[in-house]
C-alpha positions as CSV (number, residue, x, y, z in Angstrom):
1,M,-5.5,4.3,-38.8
2,A,-8.9,2.7,-37.9
3,T,-9.7,2.2,-34.2
4,I,-12.1,-0.1,-32.4
5,R,-14.5,2.9,-32.1
6,D,-14.5,3.3,-35.9
7,I,-15.4,-0.4,-36.3
8,A,-18.1,-0.2,-33.6
9,R,-19.6,2.8,-35.3
10,E,-19.7,1.2,-38.8
11,A,-20.9,-2.2,-37.4
12,K,-23.5,-0.6,-35.1
13,V,-22.3,-2.4,-32.0
14,S,-20.4,-1.3,-28.9
15,A,-16.7,-0.9,-28.7
16,A,-16.6,-3.6,-26.0
17,T,-18.3,-6.1,-28.3
18,V,-15.8,-5.3,-31.1
19,S,-12.9,-5.8,-28.7
20,R,-14.2,-9.1,-27.5
21,V,-14.9,-10.4,-31.0
22,L,-11.4,-9.4,-32.3
23,N,-9.8,-11.1,-29.3
24,A,-11.9,-14.3,-29.7
25,D,-13.6,-14.0,-26.3
26,E,-15.4,-17.4,-26.0
27,T,-17.6,-16.1,-23.2
28,L,-19.2,-13.5,-25.6
29,S,-22.7,-14.4,-26.7
30,V,-23.4,-12.8,-30.1
31,T,-24.9,-14.1,-33.4
32,E,-22.7,-15.3,-36.2
33,D,-24.1,-12.5,-38.3
34,T,-22.9,-9.9,-35.8
35,K,-19.5,-11.5,-35.5
36,N,-19.0,-11.7,-39.2
37,R,-20.1,-8.1,-39.7
38,I,-17.5,-6.9,-37.1
39,L,-14.7,-8.9,-38.8
40,Q,-15.6,-7.8,-42.2
41,T,-15.8,-4.1,-41.1
42,A,-12.4,-4.5,-39.5
43,E,-10.9,-5.9,-42.7
44,R,-12.6,-3.1,-44.8
45,L,-11.2,-0.4,-42.6
46,N,-7.8,-2.0,-42.6
47,Y,-7.7,-2.4,-38.9
48,A,-4.3,-3.4,-37.3
49,H,-4.0,-7.1,-38.1
50,S,-1.4,-8.4,-35.7
51,S,-2.8,-10.0,-32.6
52,R,-0.6,-8.0,-30.3
53,K,-1.7,-4.7,-31.8
54,R,-5.3,-5.9,-31.5
55,K,-4.7,-6.6,-27.8
56,A,-3.3,-3.2,-27.2
57,A,-6.1,-1.4,-29.1
58,S,-8.6,-3.6,-27.2
59,A,-7.2,-2.5,-23.9
60,K,-7.3,1.2,-24.9
61,A,-10.9,0.9,-26.1
62,Q,-12.0,-0.6,-22.8
63,L,-10.3,2.2,-20.9
64,E,-12.0,4.8,-23.0
65,E,-15.5,3.1,-22.8
66,P,-18.0,5.7,-21.5
67,G,-18.9,4.9,-17.9
68,A,-16.1,2.3,-17.5
69,T,-14.9,2.3,-13.9
70,G,-13.5,-0.2,-11.4
71,N,-11.9,-3.3,-12.9
72,T,-10.5,-2.5,-16.3
73,A,-10.9,-4.9,-19.2
74,I,-7.5,-6.0,-20.4
75,P,-7.1,-8.5,-23.2
76,G,-5.5,-11.8,-22.6
77,V,-6.0,-12.0,-18.8
78,S,-8.2,-14.2,-16.8
79,G,-11.1,-13.6,-14.3
80,A,-14.2,-12.7,-16.3
81,Q,-16.9,-11.1,-14.1
82,D,-20.1,-9.4,-15.3
83,G,-18.6,-8.9,-18.8
84,K,-15.5,-7.3,-17.5
85,Q,-12.1,-8.9,-16.6
86,S,-10.9,-8.5,-13.1
87,L,-7.2,-8.1,-12.9
88,R,-5.4,-10.3,-10.3
89,I,-2.2,-8.5,-9.4
90,G,0.1,-10.1,-6.9
91,L,2.9,-8.6,-4.8
92,L,6.0,-10.6,-3.9
93,V,7.9,-9.1,-1.0
94,W,11.3,-10.4,0.1
95,C,10.9,-9.5,3.8
96,P,8.5,-10.5,6.6
97,P,5.8,-8.0,7.6
98,E,7.7,-6.7,10.7
99,I,10.6,-5.6,8.5
100,E,8.5,-4.2,5.8
101,F,6.4,-2.1,8.1
102,E,9.4,-1.0,10.3
103,D,11.5,0.1,7.3
104,P,10.0,3.3,5.8
105,Y,11.9,2.6,2.6
106,F,9.9,-0.6,1.7
107,L,6.7,0.7,3.3
108,A,6.7,3.8,1.0
109,I,7.2,1.6,-2.0
110,R,4.3,-0.6,-0.9
111,Q,2.1,2.5,-0.4
112,G,2.9,3.7,-3.9
113,I,1.9,0.4,-5.4
114,E,-1.4,0.3,-3.5
115,R,-2.3,3.9,-4.2
116,R,-1.7,3.7,-7.9
117,L,-3.7,0.4,-8.1
118,A,-6.6,2.1,-6.2
119,E,-6.6,5.0,-8.7
120,L,-7.0,2.5,-11.5
121,G,-9.9,0.7,-9.6
122,I,-7.8,-2.4,-9.0
123,G,-7.3,-4.1,-5.7
124,L,-4.1,-5.8,-4.7
125,W,-5.2,-9.5,-5.1
126,K,-2.6,-11.3,-3.1
127,V,0.7,-10.7,-1.2
128,F,3.4,-13.4,-1.2
129,R,6.1,-13.4,1.5
130,L,9.3,-15.0,0.6
131,N,9.9,-16.4,4.1
132,S,6.6,-18.3,4.0
133,L,6.3,-19.1,0.3
134,H,5.6,-22.7,-0.8
135,L,5.9,-23.5,-4.5
136,E,5.1,-27.2,-4.6
137,S,3.1,-26.7,-7.8
138,P,3.2,-23.9,-10.4
139,Q,0.8,-21.0,-9.9
140,D,-1.5,-19.9,-12.8
141,E,-3.9,-17.6,-10.9
142,L,-2.1,-14.2,-11.5
143,D,-2.4,-11.7,-14.3
144,G,0.6,-9.7,-13.1
145,L,3.3,-9.7,-10.4
146,I,5.3,-6.9,-8.8
147,V,8.4,-8.0,-6.9
148,V,9.8,-5.7,-4.2
149,G,13.4,-6.3,-3.3
150,K,16.2,-8.6,-4.5
151,V,14.5,-11.9,-5.2
152,L,15.8,-14.6,-7.5
153,P,13.8,-14.2,-10.8
154,E,13.2,-18.0,-10.9
155,I,10.9,-17.6,-7.9
156,A,8.8,-14.9,-9.5
157,L,8.5,-17.1,-12.7
158,R,7.2,-20.0,-10.6
159,L,4.4,-17.7,-9.4
160,I,3.3,-16.5,-12.8
161,G,5.3,-18.2,-15.5
162,R,5.5,-15.2,-17.8
163,N,8.5,-12.9,-17.6
164,E,6.6,-10.1,-19.4
165,R,4.0,-10.0,-16.6
166,I,6.6,-9.4,-13.9
167,V,8.0,-6.0,-12.7
168,F,10.9,-5.8,-10.2
169,I,11.4,-2.8,-7.9
170,N,14.8,-1.9,-6.4
171,F,16.4,-4.7,-8.4
172,S,17.0,-5.4,-12.1
173,P,18.0,-9.1,-12.4
174,D,17.9,-9.2,-16.2
175,E,17.0,-6.1,-18.2
176,D,16.5,-8.1,-21.4
177,N,13.7,-10.2,-19.9
178,F,12.1,-8.3,-17.0
179,D,10.8,-4.7,-16.5
180,A,12.3,-3.0,-13.5
181,V,12.1,0.3,-11.5
182,I,15.3,1.3,-9.9
183,T,17.2,4.2,-8.4
184,D,20.7,4.8,-9.7
185,F,22.5,4.3,-6.3
186,K,25.9,5.0,-7.9
187,K,24.8,8.5,-9.0
188,A,23.0,9.1,-5.7
189,T,26.1,8.1,-3.7
190,E,28.4,10.3,-5.9
191,R,26.0,13.2,-5.3
192,A,26.4,12.8,-1.6
193,L,30.1,12.5,-1.7
194,D,30.4,15.5,-4.1
195,H,28.7,17.5,-1.5
196,L,31.0,16.3,1.3
197,T,34.3,16.7,-0.7
198,G,33.0,20.1,-1.9
199,K,32.8,21.2,1.7
200,G,36.5,20.3,2.1
201,F,36.2,16.9,3.8
202,R,38.8,14.3,2.8
203,R,38.6,11.6,5.4
204,I,35.1,10.3,5.0
205,G,33.7,7.1,6.6
206,Y,30.9,4.8,5.5
207,I,28.3,3.0,7.4
208,G,25.9,0.7,5.6
209,G,24.2,-2.7,5.2
210,E,25.3,-5.8,3.5
211,E,23.2,-7.2,0.6
212,C,22.2,-10.5,-1.0
213,T,19.8,-11.9,-3.5
214,H,17.1,-13.8,-1.6
215,G,16.0,-17.3,-2.4
216,L,13.7,-19.8,-0.8
217,N,14.2,-21.3,2.7
218,G,16.4,-18.5,3.9
219,E,18.9,-18.8,1.0
220,C,21.0,-15.7,0.6
221,F,23.5,-15.0,-2.2
222,P,25.7,-12.1,-1.1
223,F,27.2,-9.4,-3.3
224,E,28.8,-6.0,-2.8
225,E,26.0,-3.5,-2.2
226,E,25.7,-0.6,-4.7
227,R,26.2,2.2,-2.3
228,H,29.2,0.6,-0.7
229,R,30.7,-0.2,-4.1
230,A,30.1,3.4,-5.4
231,F,31.7,4.8,-2.2
232,R,34.7,2.5,-2.5
233,L,35.3,3.5,-6.2
234,Y,34.7,7.2,-5.6
235,M,37.1,7.4,-2.7
236,T,39.7,5.1,-4.3
237,E,39.8,7.2,-7.5
238,R,40.7,10.2,-5.3
239,G,43.2,8.3,-3.1
240,L,41.0,8.7,-0.1
241,Y,39.7,5.2,0.6
242,D,40.6,3.6,3.9
243,T,39.1,0.2,4.9
244,R,39.3,1.1,8.6
245,D,36.6,3.8,8.0
246,V,34.1,1.3,6.5
247,H,31.6,-0.3,8.9
248,L,29.1,-2.8,7.6
249,G,26.0,-4.4,9.3
250,T,22.4,-3.8,8.5
251,W,20.4,-0.7,7.5
252,S,18.6,-0.5,10.9
253,L,18.7,2.2,13.6
254,S,20.2,-0.2,16.1
255,D,23.0,-1.2,13.8
256,G,23.7,2.5,12.9
257,Y,24.1,3.1,16.6
258,R,26.3,0.0,17.1
259,L,28.5,0.7,14.1
260,M,29.1,4.3,15.0
261,K,30.1,3.3,18.6
262,Q,32.5,0.8,16.9
263,A,34.0,3.7,14.9
264,I,34.2,5.9,18.0
265,D,36.0,3.1,19.9
266,Q,38.6,2.9,17.2
267,G,39.6,6.5,17.9
268,E,40.5,9.2,15.3
269,L,37.0,9.5,13.8
270,P,36.7,10.6,10.2
271,E,35.7,14.2,9.5
272,A,32.4,13.0,7.9
273,F,30.3,9.9,7.3
274,F,28.1,8.9,4.4
275,I,25.5,6.5,5.9
276,G,23.5,4.2,3.6
277,S,20.1,4.7,5.2
278,D,18.5,7.4,7.3
279,S,17.5,4.8,9.9
280,A,21.1,3.9,10.5
281,A,22.1,7.6,10.3
282,I,19.7,8.5,13.1
283,G,21.1,5.6,15.2
284,A,24.6,6.9,14.5
285,L,23.7,10.5,15.6
286,K,22.5,9.1,18.9
287,A,25.9,7.3,19.4
288,L,27.7,10.5,18.6
289,Q,25.5,12.5,21.0
290,E,26.1,10.1,23.8
291,A,29.9,10.3,23.3
292,G,29.8,14.1,23.4
293,I,30.9,14.5,19.8
294,S,29.3,17.5,18.1
295,V,27.6,17.3,14.7
296,P,28.4,18.9,12.3
297,E,31.2,20.8,14.1
298,R,33.3,17.7,14.7
299,V,31.7,15.1,12.4
300,A,29.4,15.8,9.4
301,I,26.7,13.3,8.5
302,V,24.9,12.6,5.2
303,G,22.1,9.9,5.2
304,F,20.2,8.2,2.5
305,N,16.4,7.8,1.7
306,D,14.9,11.0,3.2
307,I,12.4,9.3,5.4
308,E,9.9,11.5,7.1
309,L,11.6,11.4,10.5
310,S,14.9,12.8,9.0
311,S,13.5,16.4,9.0
312,F,12.0,16.2,12.5
313,I,14.9,14.9,14.7
314,N,16.7,17.4,16.9
315,L,19.5,17.8,14.3
316,P,17.7,17.5,10.9
317,L,19.5,15.2,8.6
318,T,21.2,16.0,5.3
319,T,20.2,13.1,3.1
320,V,19.7,11.8,-0.4
321,R,16.0,11.8,-1.3
322,I,14.8,8.6,-3.0
323,C,11.3,8.8,-4.5
324,T,10.2,5.5,-3.1
325,E,6.5,6.0,-3.5
326,Q,7.0,7.0,-7.1
327,M,9.0,3.8,-7.6
328,G,5.9,1.9,-6.5
329,R,3.6,3.9,-8.7
330,S,5.8,3.5,-11.7
331,S,5.9,-0.3,-11.3
332,V,2.1,-0.4,-11.7
333,N,2.3,1.8,-14.8
334,L,4.9,-0.5,-16.4
335,L,2.7,-3.6,-15.6
336,M,-0.4,-2.0,-17.1
337,E,1.6,-1.1,-20.3
338,R,2.6,-4.7,-20.6
339,L,-0.9,-6.0,-20.1
340,E,-2.0,-3.5,-22.9
341,G,0.5,-5.0,-25.4
342,R,3.9,-3.4,-25.0
343,E,6.5,-5.9,-26.2
344,I,9.9,-4.5,-25.3
345,T,11.3,-4.5,-21.7
346,V,11.8,-1.2,-19.9
347,K,14.2,-0.4,-17.1
348,L,13.1,2.8,-15.5
349,S,15.4,4.8,-13.2
350,V,13.7,7.2,-10.8
351,A,15.9,10.3,-10.1
352,S,17.3,11.1,-6.7
353,S,18.2,14.5,-5.2
354,L,20.2,15.8,-2.2
355,V,18.4,17.5,0.6
356,V,20.7,19.7,2.6
357,R,19.9,20.2,6.3
358,Q,21.9,20.9,9.5
359,S,23.8,17.6,9.9
360,C,26.4,18.5,7.3
361,G,28.2,21.8,7.9
362,S,31.4,23.3,6.5
363,Q,34.7,22.0,7.7
364,K,36.1,24.1,10.6
């Protein structure tokens, strides 16, 4: 099949010129004779005729152009500069800066996005914060948008207006219309519980956060969080579920501490706890230490996320490793594929793994 380079060679012009002619770039200044020669050569070589295929081929040619660096030319996006098109990629984050930068989970996702964009020579153009977002009029300045967290899709559409230019991370609101990068929290939770039950534990408690889909002006539409639901189903199927051993709040260190103290005050602690974030698990460990309850001899602990601190605390934490930076990087890759012409939606699940450390020992 003929490529843009084949056409460029036959028509004696650059691949970039071929790309811009085939995509009807009105900013290109070439003679009618040159334009006609390119079009005729494309027809003679039976070049892919659909506009979408042309867009995809055009993007590939720009990426392969000798000496091409920095901002990559992608067909069908705005922002012409010095003959190249500068991508304007936005980031929509559900939480304010203090939460994003205090929570290693979301911070690692953000770092993955920025590092992958930097490798492609693209800067993050603008960051939108849901708590300070104003949408009085539609936005038309973005070429692509990455959404971190559970945000109503209508808000993302107001920012860019094109569902194929949006990628969600940690949330898949509609797999038929939006690309998404997720982790299978059900499988990850089952992996942690398999480990605990395999050690002989039967009474297992849960500490975790409550979840909602975020809208504007502080709107929050609650739902049963995936780790909690997976825990409930797993334990119920085995006749082990007890609502008294489930403690819900937020994912923070302070709430992990508070909720574990609440469990201690109830008396008759479970033999083990699955805790839905490492931050909460570290807070829970502090509460157990203050109460003189030994880990893992009396209570075993499994956390979730594998943040860096988990391996450096006095009692290193057994945890489910979530590849958060890879989630961020993958979201950029999906967006680039869309800009290069991919038509179908993709829902990408990044694998998790269990990291066994000292906080989860065998039952005595």
